[in-house]
C-alpha positions as CSV (number, residue, x, y, z in Angstrom):
1,M,-211.5,-50.5,-69.3
2,A,-209.8,-53.7,-70.4
3,E,-211.8,-56.7,-71.6
4,W,-210.3,-60.2,-71.5
5,N,-211.2,-62.1,-74.6
6,D,-212.1,-65.7,-74.8
7,Y,-208.6,-66.8,-75.3
8,A,-207.1,-67.0,-71.9
9,F,-205.4,-70.0,-70.3
10,S,-203.3,-70.8,-67.4
11,T,-201.4,-74.0,-66.5
12,A,-199.0,-74.7,-63.7
13,Q,-196.2,-73.4,-65.9
14,T,-197.7,-70.8,-68.4
15,T,-200.3,-68.0,-68.1
16,M,-201.6,-66.2,-71.2
17,H,-204.3,-63.5,-71.4
18,A,-205.4,-61.6,-74.5
19,I,-206.9,-58.1,-74.1
20,N,-209.4,-57.1,-76.8
21,N,-210.0,-53.4,-75.9
22,V,-207.8,-51.2,-73.7
23,S,-210.0,-48.2,-74.3
24,T,-212.9,-47.2,-76.6
25,T,-211.3,-43.7,-77.1
26,W,-207.8,-44.8,-78.0
27,N,-206.8,-46.7,-81.2
28,I,-204.7,-49.4,-79.5
29,N,-204.0,-52.9,-80.9
30,P,-205.0,-56.0,-79.0
31,I,-202.4,-57.0,-76.4
32,T,-201.5,-60.5,-75.1
33,A,-199.5,-60.9,-72.0
34,I,-197.6,-64.2,-71.4
35,Y,-195.7,-65.6,-68.6
36,R,-193.8,-68.9,-69.0
37,Q,-191.9,-70.5,-66.2
38,P,-188.2,-71.1,-67.1
39,S,-188.4,-74.7,-66.1
40,S,-191.6,-75.5,-68.2
41,D,-191.6,-77.6,-71.4
42,T,-190.7,-75.4,-74.4
43,G,-192.4,-77.7,-76.8
44,R,-195.7,-77.7,-75.0
45,F,-195.5,-73.9,-74.7
46,T,-194.8,-73.6,-78.4
47,D,-197.8,-75.8,-79.2
48,D,-200.0,-73.6,-77.1
49,L,-198.6,-70.4,-78.6
50,H,-199.2,-71.9,-82.1
51,N,-202.8,-72.5,-81.3
52,F,-203.2,-69.0,-80.1
53,L,-201.5,-67.4,-83.0
54,H,-203.5,-69.5,-85.4
55,S,-206.7,-68.3,-83.7
56,I,-205.9,-64.7,-84.2
57,S,-204.2,-65.0,-87.6
58,H,-207.3,-63.9,-89.6
59,A,-207.9,-60.7,-87.5
60,D,-207.9,-57.4,-89.4
61,H,-205.6,-55.7,-87.0
62,N,-202.1,-55.9,-85.6
63,H,-201.6,-57.7,-82.3
64,I,-199.0,-57.0,-79.6
65,I,-197.5,-60.0,-77.7
66,T,-195.5,-59.2,-74.6
67,G,-194.4,-60.8,-71.4
68,D,-191.8,-63.0,-69.8
69,I,-191.4,-66.0,-72.1
70,N,-188.1,-67.3,-70.7
71,I,-186.8,-68.8,-73.9
72,D,-183.1,-68.0,-74.7
73,I,-183.2,-67.3,-78.4
74,L,-179.4,-67.4,-78.5
75,K,-179.7,-71.2,-78.1
76,Q,-180.5,-73.6,-80.9
77,E,-183.4,-75.1,-78.8
78,S,-185.3,-71.9,-79.3
79,D,-185.5,-72.5,-83.1
80,S,-189.1,-73.8,-83.0
81,Y,-190.2,-70.7,-81.0
82,T,-188.5,-68.2,-83.3
83,D,-189.7,-70.1,-86.4
84,L,-193.2,-69.9,-85.1
85,L,-193.0,-66.2,-84.6
86,H,-191.7,-65.7,-88.1
87,Q,-194.4,-68.0,-89.5
88,Y,-197.1,-65.6,-88.2
89,S,-195.0,-62.5,-89.1
90,Y,-194.1,-61.5,-85.6
91,T,-190.7,-60.0,-84.7
92,H,-188.8,-60.6,-81.5
93,L,-187.7,-57.1,-80.4
94,I,-185.1,-57.9,-77.8
95,E,-181.7,-57.7,-79.5
96,H,-179.2,-57.6,-76.7
97,P,-178.5,-60.2,-73.9
98,T,-180.7,-59.7,-70.9
99,I,-178.6,-61.8,-68.7
100,T,-174.8,-61.5,-68.7
101,L,-172.7,-62.3,-65.7
102,P,-172.1,-64.7,-64.0
103,K,-173.8,-66.9,-66.6
104,P,-173.0,-66.9,-70.3
105,P,-175.0,-64.2,-72.1
106,A,-178.7,-65.1,-72.7
107,L,-181.4,-63.4,-74.8
108,V,-184.6,-64.2,-72.9
């Protein structure tokens, strides 16, 4: 049974939920699922994500963050997002463009 922790928020453009315990019998790290609308403000999202990462930074376990963040890390505008991930020792695992034709390649 999953339990939602106290850090959950939803705005018109972003939804974030953190799950503390997926099961008492499995040794699974906490998971956070995020959805960010592509048209939403990246700076505001990055500020919200920074507050969240700071709130969990002293935990004694790893934390998995997943979701649909809709930030193209191939573009320079994504630097604040990727810098934030690195600041808290997170790694972006998508390595190949997720959108190819008819648009230019994007890594979202």
